[in-house]
FIFIDO-252365 format. One record per residue: residue in three letters; x, y, z of N, C-alpha, C in turn. Coordinates in pm, whole numbers, padded with zeros to 5 digits, always signed. Example, Ala and Ser with C-alpha at 12.3 -4.5 7.8 and 13.67 -1.06 7.14 Angstrom:
Ala+01319-00569+00780+01230-00450+00780+01320-00330+00780/Ser+01285-00225+00708+01367-00106+00714+01290+00003+00787/
This chain:
Met-00902+00489+00450-00870+00384+00509-00871+00422+00692/Ser-00949+00324+00733-00960+00355+00883-00821+00390+00937/Thr-00806+00430+01068-00702+00458+01142-00661+00357+01266/Ser-00812+00301+01281-00840+00209+01400-00725+00146+01436/Val-00668+00071+01556-00545+00037+01549-00611-00129+01548/Val-00727-00178+01567-00769-00299+01586-00807-00307+01419/Asp-00828-00194+01327-00888-00256+01161-00763-00390+01127/Ser-00829-00477+01085-00729-00599+01025-00643-00559+00915/Arg-00708-00503+00806-00640-00437+00701-00540-00351+00746/Thr-00576-00281+00828-00446-00157+00877-00341-00211+00966/Ala-00408-00292+01014-00274-00390+01070-00206-00494+00988/Glu-00270-00516+00911-00174-00592+00808-00064-00511+00721/Arg-00121-00400+00676-00037-00327+00573+00063-00277+00734/Asp+00029-00281+00818+00139-00152+00897+00243-00213+00969/Glu+00207-00381+00973+00255-00475+01061+00439-00458+01072/Ser+00488-00391+01006+00651-00336+00965+00632-00250+01092/Leu+00539-00157+01082+00552-00014+01178+00479-00078+01314/Arg+00387-00132+01356+00395-00263+01471+00507-00259+01515/Gly+00563-00377+01492+00682-00465+01534+00594-00561+01645/Ser+00666-00628+01744+00611-00721+01773+00635-00671+01905/Asn+00713-00579+01958+00713-00551+02136+00638-00403+02159/Gln+00616-00398+02288+00572-00307+02293+00582-00156+02294/Ala+00740-00127+02277+00787-00023+02188+00717+00006+02061/Gly+00718-00078+01969+00670-00081+01840+00528-00077+01842/Leu+00424-00152+01936+00267-00100+01967+00258+00054+01957/Arg+00349+00108+02031+00314+00219+02078+00333+00311+01975/Ala+00470+00290+01852+00476+00402+01783+00380+00380+01705/His+00333+00240+01677+00187+00260+01563+00086+00341+01648/Asn+00065+00303+01729-00060+00382+01832-00063+00511+01800/Glu+00085+00609+01853+00084+00718+01802+00113+00782+01689/Arg+00155+00710+01603+00100+00714+01452-00063+00711+01429/Ala-00100+00595+01454-00284+00649+01452-00325+00745+01509/Val-00320+00806+01620-00312+00931+01651-00325+01060+01584/Leu-00189+01045+01533-00175+01177+01453-00201+01152+01349/Ser-00206+01083+01293-00322+01051+01139-00456+01068+01156/Leu-00529+01051+01240-00677+01066+01331-00670+01240+01315/Ile-00584+01341+01391-00580+01449+01441-00582+01511+01296/Arg-00424+01456+01202-00420+01532+01115-00586+01503+00984/Arg-00633+01389+00961-00760+01410+00903-00856+01457+00945/His-00893+01491+01070-00972+01591+01128-00976+01704+01147/Gly-00844+01743+01169-00838+01864+01203-00806+01925+01340/Glu-00908+01857+01458-00871+01890+01566-00960+01805+01585/Leu-00912+01718+01740-01018+01635+01811-01004+01663+01958/Ala-01098+01621+02045-01078+01594+02178-01024+01463+02211/Lys-00986+01438+02337-00917+01328+02423-01008+01227+02367/Ser-01150+01242+02448-01242+01142+02433-01305+01122+02247/Glu-01265+01180+02157-01325+01127+02041-01203+01062+02003/Ile-01051+01107+02045-00932+01010+01971-00897+00862+02029/Ala-00994+00863+02170-01004+00724+02229-01107+00649+02120/Arg-01242+00726+02071-01312+00674+02045-01320+00566+01940/Leu-01286+00665+01837-01217+00699+01694-01122+00541+01680/Ser-01028+00559+01763-00885+00472+01760-00904+00348+01801/Arg-01016+00330+01914-01044+00225+02010-00917+00204+02103/Leu-00863+00268+02107-00783+00276+02216-00872+00305+02363/Ser-00806+00267+02466-00859+00319+02640-00836+00467+02629/Pro-00956+00523+02707-00918+00724+02744-00764+00678+02795/Gln-00763+00592+02899-00597+00639+02959-00507+00645+02873/Thr-00486+00516+02769-00393+00507+02660-00427+00630+02576/Ala-00503+00642+02537-00513+00783+02463-00502+00902+02564/Ser-00498+00899+02656-00430+01033+02710-00301+01028+02734/Val-00215+00896+02763-00095+00904+02784-00009+00934+02627/Ile-00019+00873+02529-00017+00925+02400-00027+01071+02384/Met-00133+01167+02406-00136+01270+02389-00061+01360+02452/Arg-00040+01340+02589+00050+01418+02728+00233+01398+02627/Ser+00210+01251+02570+00385+01202+02528+00350+01305+02379/Leu+00317+01305+02292+00290+01412+02178+00291+01557+02233/Glu+00203+01532+02291+00234+01705+02325+00367+01777+02410/Ala+00431+01704+02479+00518+01689+02527+00654+01709+02412/Asp+00646+01659+02296+00729+01611+02202+00740+01760+02087/Gly+00607+01839+02142+00567+01964+02002+00536+01910+01886/Leu+00441+01801+01934+00400+01736+01752+00207+01816+01745/Val+00192+01783+01930+00074+01879+01880+00030+01988+02031/Leu-00100+02066+02026-00085+02146+02054-00243+02161+02106/Ala-00281+02201+02244-00415+02200+02312-00522+02303+02249/Gly-00602+02320+02199-00694+02441+02155-00770+02490+02288/Glu-00854+02559+02286-00950+02622+02358-01058+02546+02401/Pro-01059+02506+02541-01159+02409+02542-01302+02413+02531/Arg-01327+02355+02506-01534+02345+02471-01599+02280+02566/Arg-01686+02369+02621-01774+02361+02772-01896+02262+02699/Gly-01937+02185+02733-02036+02058+02722-02142+02143+02793/Arg-02285+02053+02824-02360+02040+02939-02315+02003+03036/Val-02242+01883+03082-02184+01823+03161-02078+01767+03152/Gly-02018+01774+03315-01840+01722+03289-01785+01818+03243/Gln-01602+01758+03306-01550+01900+03229-01543+01923+03073/Pro-01496+02058+03101-01491+02103+02932-01364+02025+02864/Ser-01412+01946+02703-01305+01889+02659-01170+02013+02616/Val-01108+01903+02584-00956+02020+02498-00960+01952+02342/Pro-00982+02026+02263-00954+01980+02099-00758+01978+02102/Met-00770+01874+02042-00582+01899+02007-00598+01871+01840/Arg-00501+01940+01812-00447+01984+01682-00278+01984+01636/Leu-00223+01972+01519-00103+01931+01523-00069+02076+01515/Asn+00073+02041+01561+00179+02207+01570+00234+02235+01445/Pro+00188+02318+01372+00266+02313+01214+00386+02343+01281/Asp+00460+02403+01379+00611+02397+01382+00633+02281+01430/Gly+00565+02178+01507+00601+02014+01514+00747+01962+01428/Ala+00721+01980+01296+00839+01925+01206+00803+01970+01140/Phe+00925+01967+01024+00924+01993+00895+00951+01920+00807/Ala+01011+01938+00687+01042+01877+00556+01077+01933+00445/Phe+01171+01857+00365+01195+01993+00239+01118+01880+00123/Gly+01098+01913-00011+00995+01887-00064+01097+01901-00197/Leu+01128+01798-00294+01214+01834-00400+01151+01788-00557/Lys+01071+01885-00600+01018+01814-00743+01114+01793-00860/Leu+01206+01698-00885+01241+01739-01046+01173+01714-01154/Gly+01172+01819-01247+01115+01792-01300+01149+01839-01478/Arg+01069+01807-01566+01174+01807-01716+01160+01954-01768/Arg+01121+02021-01699+01161+02214-01721+01175+02274-01640/Thr+01166+02233-01540+01151+02308-01385+01188+02207-01264/Ser+01245+02256-01191+01291+02208-01046+01252+02300-00919/Glu+01181+02257-00810+01137+02369-00715+01160+02255-00597/Met+01213+02356-00463+01234+02277-00341+01179+02330-00294/Val+01087+02318-00173+00990+02377-00048+01054+02348+00049/Leu+00986+02417+00165+01003+02415+00299+00881+02380+00344/Met+00834+02277+00400+00683+02267+00427+00671+02180+00595/Asp+00571+02283+00654+00562+02221+00775+00471+02130+00810/Phe+00452+02086+00969+00376+01983+00964+00214+01971+00968/Val+00137+02067+00904+00036+02096+00851-00006+02113+00757/Gly+00114+02119+00644+00129+02123+00493+00138+02240+00407/Arg+00176+02339+00516+00173+02514+00428+00318+02528+00410/Val+00344+02513+00303+00464+02599+00224+00538+02704+00300/Arg+00624+02726+00352+00673+02809+00420+00784+02912+00334/Glu+00846+02829+00273+00912+02891+00152+00962+02819+00007/Ser+00991+02871-00060+01043+02811-00162+01155+02848-00263/Arg+01225+02775-00317+01310+02845-00458+01265+02732-00598/Ala+01303+02784-00674+01298+02715-00800+01414+02788-00914/Ile+01396+02655-01015+01488+02700-01123+01424+02663-01273/Leu+01451+02709-01359+01400+02632-01482+01525+02654-01607/Tyr+01530+02503-01686+01572+02492-01760+01551+02463-01892/Arg+01627+02421-01991+01535+02307-02078+01503+02219-02045/Phe+01612+02116-02032+01628+01997-01916+01718+01935-01854/Pro+01708+01888-01781+01758+01907-01640+01874+01813-01627/Arg+01985+01896-01609+02122+01832-01630+02151+01797-01429/Arg+02274+01682-01402+02233+01635-01341+02340+01732-01234/Ala+02426+01790-01294+02524+01903-01182+02440+02013-01141/Glu+02378+02098-01282+02261+02203-01250+02210+02177-01152/Val+02125+02060-01140+02037+02050-01046+02099+02010-00871/Met+02218+01956-00868+02252+01948-00744+02346+02066-00709/Arg+02375+02171-00749+02422+02287-00739+02257+02352-00672/Phe+02154+02341-00766+02081+02396-00733+01982+02352-00562/Val+02003+02249-00568+01967+02174-00400+02028+02199-00333/Glu+02172+02208-00348+02283+02224-00229+02244+02384-00180/Glu+02219+02515-00279+02218+02640-00206+02055+02645-00181/Ala+01921+02558-00262+01818+02613-00176+01790+02553-00060/Ser+01862+02453-00013+01825+02361+00100+01899+02445+00236/Thr+02015+02489+00185+02075+02631+00269+02021+02693+00269/Glu+01947+02797+00211+01834+02865+00191+01773+02865+00292/Leu+01661+02737+00245+01543+02743+00296+01585+02695+00470/Arg+01666+02627+00514+01688+02580+00647+01705+02724+00701/Gln+01800+02811+00621+01822+02966+00768+01729+03023+00738/Ser+01611+03005+00702+01485+03095+00711+01420+03019+00811/Leu+01429+02935+00891+01386+02911+00999+01495+02876+01124/Gly+01443+02937+01266+01508+02973+01381+01634+02825+01395/Pro+01714+02855+01456+01798+02731+01512+01709+02634+01571/Ala+01627+02677+01640+01558+02556+01723+01459+02486+01627/Leu+01430+02503+01547+01300+02462+01437+01395+02405+01359/Arg+01500+02452+01327+01607+02357+01213+01624+02214+01265/Arg+01573+02199+01415+01646+02092+01413+01530+01977+01387/Arg+01393+02043+01366+01283+01980+01341+01255+01890+01205/Ile+01332+01954+01114+01373+01919+00967+01360+01735+01010/Val+01303+01674+00912+01293+01563+00929+01312+01461+00821/Gly+01351+01545+00731+01399+01456+00583+01373+01551+00457/Leu+01410+01478+00325+01336+01533+00217+01314+01431+00131/Gly+01203+01470+00097+01094+01398-00022+01140+01483-00123/Val+01122+01338-00226+01176+01365-00352+01069+01295-00451/Gly+01034+01386-00538+00952+01344-00693+00982+01378-00802/Met+01007+01309-00885+01064+01275-00965+01006+01175-01102/Pro+01033+01209-01215+00944+01146-01359+01029+00973-01343/Tyr+00965+00870-01351+00986+00736-01371+01098+00734-01484/Glu+01216+00693-01473+01265+00668-01533+01332+00823-01658/Ile+01357+00927-01591+01368+01023-01624+01427+01000-01747/Trp+01533+00972-01771+01662+00926-01897+01590+00883-02031/Ser+01471+00841-01966+01403+00776-02159+01342+00875-02174/Trp+01290+01004-02165+01247+01072-02218+01309+01182-02285/Ala+01419+01184-02318+01514+01296-02336+01484+01335-02468/Glu+01440+01285-02571+01384+01333-02701+01290+01379-02717/Ala+01177+01382-02613+01034+01444-02594+01070+01567-02533/Asn+01195+01575-02441+01235+01661-02324+01301+01759-02418/Gly+01368+01726-02535+01431+01812-02633+01562+01853-02586/Ala+01627+01760-02561+01755+01683-02484+01818+01667-02617/Pro+01943+01693-02623+02068+01653-02739+02098+01468-02702/Pro+02146+01429-02772+02129+01283-02765+02253+01270-02689/Gly+02229+01166-02561+02308+01142-02442+02357+01208-02344/Glu+02278+01347-02389+02329+01437-02273+02214+01381-02119/Met+02127+01307-02121+02058+01264-02007+02077+01147-01955/Asp+02155+01090-02043+02187+00895-02010+02222+00899-01826/Glu+02306+01051-01794+02391+00954-01660+02252+00981-01537/Trp+02167+01034-01539+02066+00970-01478+01982+00855-01467/Ser+02064+00749-01543+02067+00597-01536+02145+00557-01465/Thr+02276+00601-01461+02340+00553-01367+02372+00587-01240/Val+02327+00715-01218+02370+00791-01079+02263+00763-00939/Asp+02389+00765-00855+02243+00686-00763+02211+00830-00662/Phe+02091+00911-00737+02043+01064-00707+02023+01058-00569/Gly+01971+00942-00482+01924+00966-00337+02049+00987-00245/Ala+02175+00868-00302+02282+00917-00188+02328+01051-00244/Glu+02355+01059-00337+02371+01251-00367+02313+01364-00304/Leu+02224+01332-00266+02120+01450-00203+02145+01385-00033/Glu+02167+01296-00034+02185+01260+00120+02315+01375+00156/Arg+02419+01353+00084+02532+01406+00080+02527+01541+00065/Ala+02463+01565-00006+02431+01744+00001+02343+01824+00069/Thr+02284+01759+00134+02148+01807+00309+02195+01746+00387/Gly+02232+01639+00397+02300+01575+00528+02137+01537+00596/Glu+02013+01524+00495+01879+01506+00544+01880+01321+00484/Ala+01759+01260+00556+01731+01103+00543+01626+01162+00363/Val+01671+01039+00314+01568+01079+00163+01517+00995+00147/Phe+01371+01036+00091+01272+00971+00030+01216+00967-00086/Ile+01241+00856-00162+01177+00921-00345+01063+00869-00402/Ala+00992+00911-00449+00876+00859-00518+00841+00958-00647/Asn+00777+00871-00727+00754+00920-00875+00653+01071-00830/Asp+00705+01160-00946+00673+01266-00916+00482+01274-00940/Val+00438+01216-00994+00270+01249-01001+00190+01130-00919/Thr+00268+01062-00873+00234+00953-00773+00235+01023-00592/Ala+00331+01162-00641+00348+01203-00520+00216+01337-00511/Ala+00227+01399-00632+00105+01452-00649-00027+01448-00581/Cys-00066+01337-00646-00187+01238-00612-00198+01223-00416/Gly-00084+01171-00356-00099+01153-00279-00110+01325-00158/Ala-00065+01400-00217-00102+01527-00193-00198+01577-00177/Glu-00315+01564-00300-00445+01565-00341-00532+01512-00250/Gln-00488+01393-00169-00536+01283-00090-00538+01334+00065/Ala-00420+01372+00066-00360+01386+00167-00430+01549+00267/Phe-00420+01635+00150-00490+01785+00171-00552+01882+00054/Gly-00591+01743+00005-00713+01795-00109-00861+01861-00014/Thr-00927+01893-00092-01017+01993-00023-01170+01909-00075/Asp-01174+01840-00163-01290+01746-00226-01234+01579-00226/Val-01185+01518-00129-01121+01425-00160-01223+01286-00154/Ser-01171+01242-00243-01295+01066-00238-01189+00964-00193/Ala-01235+00862-00199-01175+00710-00157-01133+00616-00285/Asn-01182+00662-00403-01173+00602-00465-01183+00713-00651/Phe-01040+00756-00693-01015+00827-00765-00898+00823-00862/Val-00929+00856-00993-00828+00866-01087-00777+00983-01102/Tyr-00647+00981-01100-00573+01155-01106-00503+01156-01227/Phe-00528+01285-01221-00416+01357-01379-00361+01489-01356/Phe-00250+01451-01358-00171+01622-01343-00077+01650-01474/Val-00104+01730-01529-00055+01753-01633+00037+01888-01629/Gly+00156+01847-01643+00300+01875-01635+00347+01894-01763/Ala+00492+01933-01784+00547+01900-01913+00499+01802-01973/Phe+00488+01681-01910+00438+01524-01962+00339+01518-01858/Val+00215+01454-01912+00105+01488-01824+00099+01308-01759/Gly+00107+01292-01655+00107+01168-01562+00002+01118-01508/Gly+00000+00995-01431-00115+00985-01351-00124+00939-01211/Gly-00196+00895-01145-00211+00861-00997-00354+00776-00955/Ile-00319+00648-00874-00436+00593-00835-00473+00575-00699/Val-00611+00603-00618-00621+00577-00520-00748+00490-00531/Met-00762+00335-00444-00846+00259-00428-00888+00275-00231/Asp-01036+00266-00262-01082+00231-00117-00962+00334-00008/Gly-00964+00441-00069-00863+00530+00037-00754+00523+00073/Ala-00642+00431+00010-00534+00422-00021-00456+00461-00160/Leu-00367+00487-00160-00252+00580-00269-00216+00408-00329/Val-00234+00378-00472-00193+00280-00521-00032+00278-00566/Pro+00063+00221-00501+00229+00290-00592+00236+00178-00712/Gly+00180+00084-00670+00191-00062-00739+00350-00126-00752/Arg+00373-00258-00826+00446-00334-00781+00606-00284-00818/Ile+00577-00197-00870+00754-00090-00907+00756+00008-00898/Gly+00615+00096-00858+00638+00192-00784+00575+00303-00905/Asn+00503+00230-00999+00472+00316-01123+00338+00298-01161/Ala+00258+00230-01100+00082+00256-01096+00026+00371-01168/Gly-00058+00360-01232-00110+00515-01270-00049+00592-01376/Ala+00047+00447-01466+00120+00566-01553+00066+00600-01690/Leu-00045+00661-01620-00141+00704-01732-00125+00797-01887/Gly-00005+00882-01841+00038+00911-01976+00126+00869-02086/Ser+00120+00731-02075+00159+00602-02159+00077+00543-02257/Met-00085+00555-02145-00227+00540-02236-00230+00568-02364/Pro-00212+00472-02431-00268+00558-02615-00406+00543-02638/Val-00405+00704-02680-00520+00754-02701-00562+00768-02875/Pro-00670+00791-02944-00689+00824-03073-00680+00997-03121/Thr-00623+01022-03219-00619+01138-03233-00679+01202-03370/Arg-00728+01304-03399-00844+01353-03426-00769+01300-03612/Leu-00638+01298-03643-00589+01217-03766-00603+01061-03780/Gly-00713+01001-03687-00666+00857-03653-00542+00754-03666/Glu-00498+00833-03601-00380+00770-03521-00356+00740-03370/Arg-00301+00639-03337-00305+00661-03181-00172+00703-03133/Arg-00176+00796-03047-00060+00839-02975-00057+00802-02813/Gln+00053+00821-02744+00025+00811-02625+00010+00939-02552/Leu-00074+00970-02443-00170+01045-02389-00068+01143-02397/Ile+00104+01138-02320+00169+01244-02317+00205+01359-02405/His+00189+01242-02579+00212+01347-02664+00042+01407-02709/Val-00013+01403-02651-00168+01460-02667-00207+01577-02566/Ala-00195+01559-02422-00226+01617-02336-00124+01679-02243/Ser+00021+01688-02294+00084+01776-02204+00123+01894-02232/Val+00180+01971-02188+00217+02137-02130+00344+02115-02281/His+00436+02003-02273+00533+02033-02356+00431+02069-02509/Val+00344+01990-02500+00277+01998-02640+00210+02142-02698/Leu+00166+02234-02571+00142+02404-02596+00275+02432-02614/Glu+00352+02387-02558+00512+02439-02586+00550+02508-02712/Arg+00534+02337-02761+00574+02355-02945+00490+02421-03005/Met+00304+02424-02995+00271+02501-03052+00286+02658-03076/Val+00348+02700-02941+00371+02867-02950+00486+02886-02989/Glu+00607+02763-03007+00713+02779-03045+00709+02815-03226/Ala+00630+02693-03254+00604+02691-03445+00555+02832-03471/Ser+00482+02877-03362+00382+03031-03406+00522+03139-03429/Gly+00631+03095-03346+00732+03221-03350+00752+03283-03233/Arg+00659+03237-03140+00678+03308-03003+00777+03216-02896/Ser+00796+03305-02777+00913+03200-02691+00778+03167-02609/Ala+00821+03045-02562+00724+02926-02458+00785+03001-02314/Val+00880+03030-02293+00958+03042-02141+00806+03094-02045/Glu+00721+03169-02073+00654+03229-01951+00551+03101-01938/Leu+00521+03005-02018+00457+02871-01969+00482+02839-01843/Trp+00632+02806-01796+00675+02751-01724+00692+02836-01581/Arg+00638+02946-01593+00662+03048-01473+00545+03063-01331/His+00553+03035-01235+00406+02997-01154+00337+03122-01165/Glu+00354+03202-01218+00282+03360-01212+00201+03383-01297/Ala+00254+03259-01445+00196+03283-01604+00070+03322-01646/Asp+00056+03413-01725-00098+03449-01769-00106+03361-01921/Trp-00171+03268-01899-00229+03221-02049-00283+03294-02137/Thr-00340+03359-02110-00473+03425-02158-00458+03521-02296/Gly-00294+03559-02339-00267+03585-02409-00260+03502-02546/Leu-00254+03388-02501-00246+03263-02638-00329+03229-02697/Gly-00489+03277-02717-00548+03299-02779-00622+03168-02849/Pro-00642+03147-02987-00629+03037-03046-00558+02934-02987/Leu-00410+02919-03000-00322+02802-02952-00387+02758-02823/Leu-00419+02833-02705-00476+02746-02627-00638+02716-02652/Asp-00663+02763-02712-00827+02711-02753-00798+02556-02797/Glu-00726+02557-02882-00712+02419-02957-00617+02322-02893/Trp-00540+02388-02800-00459+02271-02699-00588+02213-02588/Val-00626+02322-02548-00762+02275-02462-00861+02171-02487/Glu-00900+02169-02619-01016+02100-02686-00917+01919-02678/Thr-00778+01969-02749-00742+01819-02814-00714+01742-02650/Ser-00658+01850-02558-00598+01754-02417-00720+01667-02371/Ala-00852+01808-02344-00942+01729-02313-01023+01621-02338/Glu-01007+01612-02489-01093+01473-02589-00978+01329-02519/Gly-00823+01364-02532-00731+01242-02494-00767+01191-02319/Leu-00777+01315-02246-00817+01289-02107-00941+01202-02113/Ala-01030+01297-02166-01187+01172-02176-01120+01040-02209/Tyr-01037+00997-02326-01078+00858-02336-00977+00778-02226/Ala-00886+00808-02182-00831+00815-02068-00910+00773-01960/Ile-00983+00860-01884-01074+00831-01823-01191+00701-01866/Ala-01242+00728-01975-01300+00601-02006-01228+00486-02021/Ser-01129+00499-02053-01076+00334-02019-01030+00309-01897/Ser-01026+00379-01828-00971+00372-01660-01090+00308-01610/Leu-01220+00348-01650-01314+00312-01573-01374+00147-01606/Ala-01325+00115-01706-01313-00045-01760-01252-00100-01681/Val-01106-00034-01589-01044-00136-01493-01113-00139-01342/Tyr-01121+00011-01316-01170-00015-01197-01282+00090-01183/Asp-01381+00092-01108-01486+00178-01109-01455+00292-01026/Phe-01401+00364-01065-01354+00530-00990-01515+00593-00996/Glu-01486+00654-00849-01616+00754-00854-01571+00883-00858/Arg-01465+00902-00902-01403+01066-00991-01278+01071-01020/Ala-01245+01145-01087-01136+01222-01198-01105+01310-01190/Val-00954+01329-01091-00936+01444-01057-00803+01518-01167/Ile-00815+01611-01209-00704+01692-01291-00705+01814-01260/Asp-00580+01764-01268-00481+01926-01198-00335+01946-01261/Gly-00281+02041-01258-00162+02101-01324-00063+02194-01310/Ser+00022+02238-01424+00163+02343-01410+00070+02456-01490/Phe-00055+02482-01423-00143+02605-01534-00173+02682-01450/Pro-00205+02798-01521-00336+02887-01437-00443+02833-01394/Pro-00542+02868-01253-00623+02796-01237-00755+02793-01349/Pro-00740+02957-01400-00843+02927-01535-00851+02828-01631/Val-00701+02851-01678-00682+02699-01751-00757+02560-01683/Arg-00732+02535-01609-00761+02424-01530-00899+02388-01517/Ala-00937+02497-01494-01148+02512-01501-01181+02446-01622/Arg-01107+02549-01735-01146+02484-01878-01126+02365-01904/Leu-01050+02305-01918-00984+02184-01903-01095+02052-01875/Val-01106+02130-01716-01193+02003-01698-01370+02002-01738/Glu-01391+02124-01747-01514+02141-01805-01532+02088-01953/Ala-01407+02111-02040-01386+02035-02166-01349+01890-02166/Thr-01329+01811-02068-01320+01732-02025-01451+01642-01978/Arg-01524+01701-01939-01686+01666-01965-01739+01648-02015/Ala-01754+01752-02112-01832+01766-02208-01739+01654-02334/Ala-01668+01629-02298-01612+01526-02394-01663+01341-02395/Leu-01666+01334-02252-01710+01234-02212-01866+01232-02199/Glu-01933+01325-02198-02097+01311-02265-02109+01245-02387/Arg-01990+01263-02486-01980+01179-02611-01963+01026-02655/Phe-01935+00967-02477-01887+00849-02488-02033+00775-02496/Asp-01942+00627-02506-02076+00516-02490-02042+00412-02350/Phe-02093+00449-02246-02085+00403-02079-02200+00313-02056/Gln-02190+00268-02126-02304+00151-02126-02204-00008-02016/Gly-02274-00055-01927-02179-00149-01877-02090-00049-01738/Leu-02074+00077-01762-01979+00145-01653-02082+00200-01588/Gln-02016+00299-01503-02087+00365-01370-02021+00496-01426/Pro-02088+00583-01410-02095+00745-01434-01951+00764-01337/Ile-01896+00868-01372-01764+00944-01318-01818+01086-01319/Ala-01762+01148-01187-01714+01294-01198-01589+01310-01206/Val-01579+01420-01285-01436+01515-01339-01441+01615-01233/Thr-01367+01648-01188-01355+01746-01101-01161+01821-01111/Gln-01178+01909-01038-01038+02006-01050-01012+01974-00930/Gly-00870+01961-00952-00751+01944-00827-00721+02077-00729/Ser-00726+02055-00598-00741+02126-00552-00620+02186-00469/Ile-00480+02147-00550-00374+02204-00494-00273+02272-00592/Gly-00297+02255-00729-00274+02336-00810-00113+02276-00836/Arg-00054+02385-00909+00109+02418-00947+00178+02319-00847/Ser+00182+02321-00710+00240+02281-00647+00241+02151-00582/Ala+00147+02080-00658+00140+01940-00575+00199+01855-00590/Arg+00327+01877-00656+00427+01753-00645+00528+01801-00570/Glu+00553+01917-00543+00637+01972-00420+00585+01918-00299/Val+00452+01945-00306+00354+01914-00185+00343+01813-00153/Gly+00352+01709-00184+00332+01535-00220+00456+01522-00183/Ser+00563+01598-00242+00728+01496-00192+00746+01524-00044/Ala+00731+01668-00004+00780+01688+00138+00672+01643+00225/Ser+00575+01577+00170+00471+01485+00293+00536+01370+00315/Leu+00621+01299+00257+00682+01191+00224+00755+01145+00389/Pro+00860+01227+00439+00917+01229+00564+00809+01217+00653/Phe+00718+01295+00668+00615+01294+00746+00560+01132+00767/Phe+00483+01122+00624+00421+00983+00676+00495+00845+00697/Ala+00651+00899+00619+00734+00774+00716+00770+00811+00862/Lys+00763+00889+00898+00821+00893+01060+00722+00911+01127/Phe+00608+01006+01108+00508+01032+01235+00322+00942+01201/Leu+00310+00914+01063+00159+00898+01001+00125+00772+00964/Leu-00010+00738+01001-00033+00577+00906-00059+00608+00831/Asp-00061+00562+00725-00060+00575+00527-00046+00472+00494/His-00070+00474+00360-00072+00416+00238+00073+00378+00157/Arg+00118+00485+00224+00247+00553+00147+00356+00458+00188/Val+00355+00330+00109+00475+00267+00163+00557+00235+00038/Leu+00540+00313-00086+00647+00301-00197+00697+00381-00167/Leu+00775+00456-00042+00879+00495-00043+00957+00439+00061/Ala+01066+00466+00070+01178+00421+00173+01272+00527+00222/Glu+01339+00483+00361+01459+00570+00399+01559+00507+00327/Arg+01619+00594+00283+01765+00513+00232+01889+00503+00377/
């Protein structure tokens, strides 16, 4: 999506940011400039003026303001053949910070991320299923520790807490292995309000895999304007990007690919979450008499799983292939991106097996699709969550799925 201030689609999408007065327009233009710099890494003022279609004078005024606020830094002058040397501008990593919380079905993790998307510090907790009181204790302790990892001046630059959590997390209690009724409290609690009281930060909430998809688009190394995204965690989920815009959906649940029915080898149809999720491998490992706790650790090595892993990769790839083929009948994506909570070698195997499974499909009437690995990895949901306050406060983006409480 173009960040030009005169692009009609952008203007329409960001009318709430633009406002009708001069102050609102200036805020919109500053967001446009910051978004351009984020997208390109660094830009000279002349390039900013050209890409944003702002006048050189307006672009210079905005850059001086952003530099004074500590949001951008000037790089080394680049000398051309004629005229004054150009000075590239880049985002200041210390310009802003945000907390990101991933509330998962087996783990929760909280990160402190800087303005260029680098995770500075993180904390994690492992559990069998998420109990609200346990999660809140973790958030209070982790946010305090992460805040203290910054100097006093930088702490004032923390701009909010982004949260990625499964849609209707309480409805997956049985599949999550929770005793009956143990997760019902999630259906009535105002989790955002509790987090605000616990951390003192503005809270922004999104579906966890939608946030991960946003992280892939914002910080990924091989980004496409049209891709369908799969994150294989405890339960597999998905996200959708069309024309460079992350699509949250009418109620924020677009790309709920884990609920897509797919055929199995036994001839029955099951939802993708029961075919291509890590909890399926977990149960296979436990059924073999071994402990599956290592599956959920960040530095886990799955090579010792042997035939169990082979079977899971093959079965998961077939399910993912059906889901990808089905999504192509709805929209002509050019890429399917697969990431997840597993070691990189497992991700590579799963992607290759999915490609192989797709080769057996009849694609008559459909465009071919590339299947690639995600570039963020295990931390995609945390990174995507932490980026939510940045996009809400500083940048132009499609992520209107979130709202500050």
